[in-house]
N, C-alpha and C positions, 0 to 999 in steps of 0.2 A: 371657640372657647369652651363650649359645653363638651365637645368631643375630647378636648385635652383634659378637662376635669374628669371625664369618665375613664380615660386611659390611666390617669393618675390614681383614681380610686381603685381600679382593677389591679394596678401594680401593688398598691398598699395591701389589698386583700390577699394577693398571692404571696407577698412577703410574710404576712402573718401566718399563712398556712404552711410555710416551708419547714418550721420546726417539727410539725406533726408528720409531714411527709418524710423528713429526714429520719425521725424516730422509727417509722415503719420500715424504711428502706434498710436501716442498719440491723434489723432483726435477722438472725441467721440460725441455721441448723448446725449443732455440734454433734459429732459422733464419738462414742466412747466404747472401747473394746479392751477389757482388762487382759485379754489374751494376745493383744497385738505385739508383734516382735519389737523388742527394745531397740533394735538397730534402725528401725524406721523413724524418720523425723516426723513428729506429730504436730499437726496444726488443726485437728478437729474435723477435717474433711472426711468424706466417706471412705476414701482409700488410704488415708493417713490419720487414723482415729487417735483421739486422746486415750491414754492408758489408765488414767485415774479420774473418776468422777469427783471424788472428794477434793482433789487438788484444784480442779478448775472452778469448783464452788468457792473454796477458801481463797483462791487468788483473784476472785472477781472477774474471771474471764467470761462468765455467762452474764449477759446484759438483759435488761427488761425486754420482754417479748420474744426472747430466743427460745428455741426448742433444743433439748438434749436427748439424743436418740441412742439407746443402750443396746449393746450386743449381749448375747448369752455370756454368763460368767458369774463368779462370786464377788460381791462388792463389799462385804462386811457391813459395818455400820454406816448409815447415811445421816449426816448432821448438816441441816440447813439452819444456821444460826446468825441472827442479826442481818438477814438479807431481805430488805424491804424493796420490792420491785414496783415501779410505777405502772407497769403493764403485766398482764398474766404471763408467766414464764413457766415452761413445761418441761418435765422430765418424763420420758415414756420409753416403754420397751419397743424396740424395733420390730417390724413385722416378722413373725415366726421366731422371735428371740425370747429367751427366758433369763432376764437378769435377776439374781437372787441376793437378797439383803438379810442381814441378821436382825437389825433394828432400824427403824426410820424415825428420826427426831426432827421436828420442826419447832424451832425456838426463836421467839422475837422476830418473826419474818412474816411477809405478806405477799399476796398475789402469786402463789405457786400452785401449779397443777401437776399432780403425779398420776400416771396411768400405767396399768399393766405390769406392775412389779410383783414379784414373789417375796414374801417376808416370812422367815421361819427362824426360830431360835434353836431348832433341832434338839429340843429338850434340855439345852444347856442354860439353865437360868443363871444369870450373872447378877451380882450385887447391884442394887439400884436400878436394874432393868426389869420393870414390871409390865411393860407394854411392848407389843410388836411395833405399833405405830402411835406416836404421841405428838399432839399439837398443843403447845402451852398457851397460857392465858394472855401472853403478849403477842400472839400471832392472830392474823385475821385474813379472810379471803383465801382460804386454803381448800383445794379440791383433791380428793383421793378417790380414784375410780378404778374399777376392774382389777383390784389387787387379789392375790391368793395369799392368805395368811393362815399359818398353822404352827402349833408348837412342834408336833411331829406328824408325819403322814399317817401313821397307823397307831391307834390306841387300844387295839383289840386285846393286847396282853397286859394293859396297865392295871396296877393295883391302886387302892386309895392313896397309898404312899406316893406312887408315881404321879398321880394327879396333883397332890399337894406340893410336891417338891419340884415338879417340872413345868406344869401348865402356867403360862402367863397370859395376860389379857390381849385381846385382839387390837382394838382401837380405843384410845383415850384422847378426848379433845376438850380443852378448856377455852379454845379460841372462839371468836365471834365470826359470823358469816362463813361458815364452813359447809362443805358438801361431801357426803360419803355415799357413793352410788356403785351398785353392781359389784360389791366386794364379796368374795367367798372366804368365810372365816370358819375354821374347823379346829376342834381339839384344843380349846382354850379355857381359861378361867372365866373371866367376863368377856362378853362379845364386843359390844360398842357402848361406850360411856360418853355422854355429852353434857358438859357443864356450861359451855358458852351459849350465847344468844344467837338467834337467827341462823339456825343450823338445819340442814336437810339430810335425812338418813333414809335413803330410798333404794329399794330393790336389792338389798343385801341378803346374803344367805348365811345364817349362823347355825352350825351343826356340831353337836357334842360340846357341852360347856358345863362347868361346875359352879359358876357364880350366877350372875343374871345374864340373860340374853342381850337385852337392851336396857340402857338407863338414860333417862332424859330429865335433866335438872335445870335446863336453861329455858328462857322465855322465847316466844315466837319461833317455834320449831315445828318441823314436819317429819313424821315417821310414817312412811308409806311403802306398801308392797314388799315388806321384809318377811323372810321366813326364819323362824326361831324354833329349833327342834332338838330333842334328845338331851335331857338334863341329867347330870350325874351327881348323886348325893355322896360326897366324900369327906364332908366336914360339917360344922354346925350352921353353915350359911343357909338361910331360907331363900331358895332361888325363886326368881320371878322371870317370866318371859319378857315383861317390860316393868320397870320400877321407876318411881319418881318420889322425891321428897323435897321439901323446901329448906332454905337456909336464910335466916334473917340478916339484916345489914350488919349486925354485930356478931354474926357467926353462929347463932343459936340454931341447932337442928330442929326442924319441924315447927318453926315459929315465923316463917315468911310466907310468900305467895309465889307460885309458879304460874305464869300467864301465857295464854294464847298458844296452845299446842294442839296439833292435829295428829291423831293416830288413826290411820285409814288403810284398810285392805291388807292388813298384816295377818300372817298365819302363825299361831303359837301352838306347838304340839309337844306335849309332855314327853312322849316317847313313841317310837315306831315299832319296837320289839318288846313284847311282854317279858322276854327272857333277858333283856338288857341288864348287865351287871350295874350295881349301884344306882338303880332306877330311883329318881327322886319324886317327890310329891310337889310338882311345880305349881306355884301361884301364877295365874295368867297375867293380868294387868293389875299391879298392886300400887296404889297411891295412898299411903298411910300417914304421911307426916306433913301437915301444913294446910294451906288453903290453895285449891286449884281453881283458877279463874279463867273463863272463856276457853274451855277445852271442848274439842269435838272428838268423840271416839265412835267410829262408824265403820261398818262393813268389814269388821275383823272376824276371823274364825279362831276361837280359843278352845282348845281341847286339853283339859288338864285333870289331874287326880287330886283335886283340892276344892275346898269351899270357895276360895277366892278365884272366881273366874275373871270378873272385872269388879274391883273394889275401889271406891273413891271415898276417903275419909276427910271431909272438909271440902265442900263444893260451892262455887259461885258461878252460875251460868255455865254449867257443864251439861253437854248433850251426849247421851249414850244411846245410839240408834242403829238399827239394822245390823246387829252383831249376832253371831251364832256362838253360844257359850255352853259347852257340854262337859260332863264328867267322862273321863276315858273309860271308866268301868262302873259297876253298880255297887261298889263297896266304899267304905270310908277310907280316907277323908273325902267329904263331899256331901251332897251333890254340888256341882259348880254353880255359883250364883252370880247375878249382877246386883251390886249393892252401891247405894249412895247413902252415906250416913254422916252425921256430925262427928268431927274429931273430938275426942275427949278433951274437955276444957276449951274447945275452940268455938268460933262463931257458928251460928246456925246456918244450915244449908239454904241457899237462895237461888231462885229462878232456874232450877235444873230439871232435867228431863230424862226419863228412861222410856223409849218408844220403839215399837216394831222389832223387838229382838226375839230370838229363840233362846231359851235358857232353861236349865233344870229348875231354877228358882230365882225370884226377884225380890229385893228388899229396898224400899225407899222410905225416907222420912215422910210422915204424914203432912208435914208442912215444908214448903220450900222445894219440893220435887213433884213433878207430874209423872205418873206411871200410866201408859196408855198403849194399846195395840200390840202387846207382847203375847207370845205363844209359849205356854209351858205345858209339859206333859210328863207323865211318869215313864212312858215307853215311846221312844222316838223311832222305832223300826219302820213305821209307815209314813213318817214325816219326810225322810230322806231317801235318796235312791239306794244307798247301801252304807248305813252308818258303821257296820262292822269293818268295811273295807275303806273307810275314810272318805266316802263320796257324799258330800254334804249338799249336793244339788237336790232340788225338789222334784219328785215325780208328779205326773199330771193330776193325781188325786190327793196330793198332800193337803192337810188341813191348814198349813201355814200360808197357802196361796190367797191373795186378795184379802188380807186382814182388814184393810181399809181404815187404819188410823188416820189422824189428821196428816196433811202433807208435811213431811219433815225436810223437804228440799234436798233429798238425796237422789240424784238422777242417774247414778251408775251403781253396779253391785260389786262384789268381791273380785270378779273376773274382768271388770271394766265394761260389762255389757250394760245397755241402757235399762233404766227402770222408771216407772212401772211398765210392764208388758201388757197386763190385763187392765181391768177397770181401776185398780189401784195397787199400791206396792205390796209385795209379799213380805212376811216377817223374815227376819234373819239376814244373813250376809249375801245370800245368793237368790237372785230373781229367777223364777221359773221360765224356761224357754222350751218351745216345742222341739 
C-alpha cells in the first residue's frame, strides 16, 4: 500500500512538472536573413530563414523563450509593441553578422533581450524619432547588450548646425527592471537616459555627445564602469557627464526624492583633445534638483573644465568616497570641486559624507555632512604617475597613499583591484600597487 501511494505521489509530481518541461522544449531558434532569396520557402530554420523580422514579431511567430538569430542586412525600424513574454526572449546578431537598424522601439512589452545590433539614423532625423533605442514606461525586464549606436560614423566635419539638426539620443528608457550593458554609443545628443526604477547601466562607452552623457532619474539604479567622454557645446544646454533631478508625484520638477542609486567606477572626461571643436565646459556629476537619498558615489574619475566636479544639492545619507575629481586645466571655469549643499528652499543635509577623495576643492555644509580623509593640493604633478597624459595611478611616493581615514567599506578601486594594499586605503579612485 505504501509503495502504491509513493508511485501515485511520484506520478502526480511528474504531471505537475510537465507544463514546465513542455514550455522549455517548445523554445526554438528562428533565423532571419533579409537577403534570403524570395523563391526559397521560409520556415525560420538556418537554411530556410525568415526574410522579415518585423513580420514574425507582428504575427506572433516568436514564442516565449525563443531566440531570433539575425544575419547581416538592413532591417529598418524594429518595433516590439504589446509583446509580453512569460520567459526571456532573445533577438541577437548571428556570429560574425552585422544586422543594422534605423530605430529600435520597445513599447508595452516585457522579457526581451536584444544583443549585438547596430542602430544608426545615418544623420536622417525623422519627425518624432528622438532616440535610437527607446523603452517606454509600460515595458519592463528589457535587456540591451553589446549594441553599436551612432548618428553618423564620422563627425569630424560637423558644424554646430549639423549637431543640432542631425544628432539624436542614444538610449532612452522609462521602463522598470532594465539592463544596458557593453553598448558603444557615439556621435549623439544625449547618451543614456534612465527614468525607470531598478535599472542597471554598466560598462557602456559614450563618446562625442552634445547633451548629457548619462541621466539617472529613477530609484534603485546602478551606474558602473561607464566611460563618458568628449562633450560638444553646440547650443545652450549645460552638459553633464551624469545628471539627475527629481520629480514629485504631481509632476513638479525638483520637488521629489530620488532614492538608492550607486555611481561606481565611471570615467567622465571633458575632452581628449585641446583642439577639439566646440569643446564644452562639462559639469561632471550634477545633482541640482531635489533630495537625493541613500546614494553611493565612489571610485569615479571625473576630469572636467568646470566648478562642478561632483555636486549634490539636497542630500540625505549620501556617501561621496574615493573619487578623483580634477580640473582639466588651470584656468577658469574651475577648479573642479566636490560639493554637498542644501538645495535652495529645500530640507537640510542629513547624515552625509565626503571621505577619502582627491579633488581640487571640497565644500560641505557644516551640519549634516562629515568631511574626512580627503586630499587637496594646488599642484598634482607629484600625486599621480602622469597627470598630463591622463595616468591617474599613484607613484610610490605619492602623498595620497595611506591617508588613513575611517574605514569606508570600499574594498576595490577604479580598476577593480583590492583595497587597501598598505596599512589603510589611499585617497582617490585608484589604490597604489607595486
